[in-house]
N, C-alpha and C positions, 0 to 999 in steps of 0.2 A: 506493500498500501504506501504511494507517496506520500508526501507532506502539505501537499496540495488539495490532495483526497480527504484527508484527515482530518483538514482546517476545514473543506466544504460539510463533512457530519457533525461537527462541532458547532459549525455557525449555524446549522442547520437547525440545531436540540438548541440551540441559545445561550451556545456555551466556550464562546469566545472570545477574547476581548475585540471591543470593535462593533459588536453588533448590532446592526444597525435599529432605527425604534418603528413597529409596525405602524401602518397607515391611522388614523382616528377608526375610534370602532364606537363611539356613539358620540350624542348630539349634546353636547352642555345645557345643563337646565340651570334654571334660576328660582332661589329658593322665594318663598313673603307671600306667594299668591298671587303676585297681583306685577309681576312685570314677566317680559322674554326676554330671550337671548335673539341680537340684534344679528345674522353672520356680516353682515357688512365693517359693522363697530367693531365685533369682535367682545361684546361688549353686553350687559344684563339695560334691559330697560324697562319704564315704565310704560304698558301699554295707554294708548288713549279712555280706553272703556274704564281703565281704575281711577284716572284720575277725574275724571267725570264723573265719576260714581262718590269717589268720596267727597267730592265739593257740593253733592246735593243736601248733603246733612252732617249732623253731629254722632251719629248714632254709623252712617255708613262711614264715616273717617276711621272713627275708631275701632271697625272692623279689620281695620289692615293692621297687621303687630308695626309697632314704631310708631303707629303716624297720631298725629296732636290736634284738635280740634279748639280756635281761639286763640291763636296767637295776638298777646297786644299788640300789636298791630294791625293784625288784621285781624280780629275777634270770630268774622263769622267765615271764614276760610277755614281750610284744610292743609295741614302740613306732612306731607307724606316725604319718611325716611328714604336716603339713599337709596338709591337697586342695588342689591347685592352681589356681589362677584359672581359669575359663573362656576357650576362647579361640576364637578366630574363625580358618578357613581359608580362602583366596584372594586375600590379599594384604594391602598397607597401608590401603586404601582401605574395606576390611573391617573391623569395628569393634563390638565389645562395648557395645552402649549396652541400659539397660532393661528387662533380660531375653530379646535379643534380637543378633542378626551385622546387622545394615543394612552398607548401603551408603551410602558417603556420597558425594554428588554434587551436596554446594552450590560446589565449587571445582573447576573443571578443572583437572589436575594434570598436567604430561607425566612420569613414575615416571624419574627419573636412574637405576634400577638397570636400564631395560629399553633394550635395545641394539638389539634388532630391528630392520633397519632403516637402523643407523648405519653409516658407515665408519671406520675407523682409518688414517691416516697414519705409517706408521711412521716410525721415524730407525735403529733398529737392527731388528739381526735378530729375531723370535719363535718362541721355539721351537714345533717345532710345524706353522709357516706356509710357505706354498707359498713356496721357495726365491728368493729377490728380487722378492718381492711387497713393494710399493711403498705400494697399499692393500689392505687388508683390508675384505668389506663383509659384516655381519653376517645371515645368512641366516634365523637363528633361533638360540634360547637354550636351554637346561634351566629344567623347572619352575622348580629354584631360583636361576639366574640365575648358578649358579656357573661353567658350561660356553658359552662361546659358538661356535657351530658358523659359520664361515666361509669364503669363495672371495674370490681374486684382484678384486680392483674396478678400473674404471676408470672416469677423468672424463668429464662429459657435460657441457653439447655440445660444449665448446672444453676440449681437453689444456691447460690452461693451471696453471702453478704458483702463479703469482700470484692469479689468479680461487682458485685452492683455497684458498691461504690466508685469500684473505679471506671466503672462506667462500660466494660467488659461482660455485662452480662445483659441479655434484651427482656424486654416486657411482654406479653400480650393477655389476651384477656385470661380469666382462670376459666371460665365458660364459655359457652359456643355463645357466641354475640345474638343479639336478639335486638329487634326496637325496643321489645315491651322487658329486658331487664335492663333500659340504664336507667342514673337515677342524674336529673339534673340537680348542678351544684354551680350558683356567681363563682367567676372564678376569681373575685377576690377572697371568698371564704376560704380558698384553696389555699392560695397566696399566704394572705396572712395566716396559717395554721405555721406556716413555717416547712410545708412539703416543700421538698426536692423538686425538681423537674429533671424528665432524661427524655432524652430522645436525639433522633436526626437531626444535621446540618449540613447547609450547603451555600454555598456562596461561589466569590473571584479573591483569590488573593492575588498581594502583589510582593514579591522578594526585587528590592532594589537593590542592595548586596549581600551578596555571596562569599563565605571563607571557604576557600580550597586547603582541604589537606593537603596535598601532592607536594604544593611547595609552602605554605603558611602563608598565604597573600590572601588579602583582602578585594576581593575586584568589583567595580563597579559597573561593567560596561556589558554586563551581558543580564541584564535585570528578565524578570520572571512574571509574563501577570496566565492564571490558568483556575479555571475554576477549580473546586476542592469538594468533599463531601467525607462526611465524616459524623461522630457519635460523642455529644455534648452531656455532659450527667454535674450537676451540679453537687458538691462537698466542700467542705473546712471554710465553710461560708465565702467561697465562689463557686467556681465551676472550670470544668475540666474538658477540655475537647481533644478528640484523637483525630486525623485527616489527614486524610488522601491526594495529591491533586494533580494533574497531568494535564499541558498545555503546551501553547507555542509559542516562542519566541524567538530574539534576534540575538545573536551575538556577532562578538570582532573578530572576524578573522584577520587571517595575513597571508598576502599574494605579492610574489617576485614578479615584476613586469620585464625581466632581464637586466635591466639597468643596474644592480645590484643592488637597487634602493626597495626596499621592501616597504606596503604599503596597505591598509587596513580597508579591508571589506566586512560588508555584512553579511550574514549566512542564518536559512532558517536553521529552529533545534527545538527538538522535542522536548521538555521538562518533566521529568516524575522526580514528586518529593514525598513526603509522607513523615509524621512531625505532632507533635502535643503542646499545646497552649494554654494556658492559665490565665482568667480574668477574677479581677474584685472589683466587686461592682458597689461602687460609694460614692458614688455620683452618676449623673447621666450620661458622662464620659466614664466608663469600667477600665482600670488600670490593668493590661494586657502582660505576659509573657508567656514567651515560650521557645520551642526554635523548629527550624525543620531539617530533613535530609536528604542530601538529592542529585541528580544527573543530568546532565545536559546532551541531546545525543542530537549533534550539529549533522546537515545534509551540504556538504562538503561539495564543491563545483573542483576542477583539474585544475589544480598548482595552487589551491587553499589549503592552507591549515589553522588550526587553530590548538593551540597546547591544551587546552583543560576542556577538550572531547572526550568525552564516560571515564571525568574525574568527580569522585565524592564530593559535592561543598555542603554547607553548613548556611542555616540563615539562623537568627538570633531574633527575636524581640523581645524590644524592651521599652514598656510604656507607649510606642504607636502600634498603631494595629494593623498587621499585613494580614487580614481578611477583613470583608467588608460586617 
């Protein structure tokens, strides 16, 4: 399989750097009940009917949210609020841009507010949860994400507290999953109980600097941008994620044109890496640390050399975040 073929496969799945943004998927909406979207002005506007209706009487005016009747300067008039900004339904990845709602798939990202398929390790009883349940498996959640439908969970393939704590044991429903055996519980009730979350994570990582073990040098000319996939487990007052990544990047090779003066040239490279990250969430921007170990497999044209081809490198993460 060539690099071009592999890149086309990854990009088709939305897993390569620089994936394009999808076209418009839905018409923007305007909240408030009395405004409409103007595609020419690319903003919300008050309809003539709304303006005329509000001006007829105090009761008609006050039926619109934020409207006031009888301002000191105009005691027999209605003051309507400004038209709201356009909004886009469908989640955080649907954004208003250039007059349309578009889906941004330029960066793959696992939604932190999507709990479906995750498990919670309980440390105290959660109101409404099955009595004595140590694990809660999230079968589904409400559209607004405020309620989780849970069942009692079980560890797989081995019921080991140590493997569970290290995030190396998976969680599954203890009994056959059915719509009738789930229990709705507010997500805040689970989080406030101190329950620790386990689940799959994915996204895009950036490795700007690599330390090569063969020559003990730090290299900043062979950065990697790659999709990653892994398992996250909350513990020790933070969270540990075990991740693996594979992606396409560019490295700086060397070529000699025959005049005795070598010059640098770009070469495609397949990067493969695995590692672990740890985060402490004491603020809106968690402190993260971790490391990755990987190798770059460069596609070298005739006459091009790359000293670090297939050499092991280490990337350290301290403070900054090289995952999304």
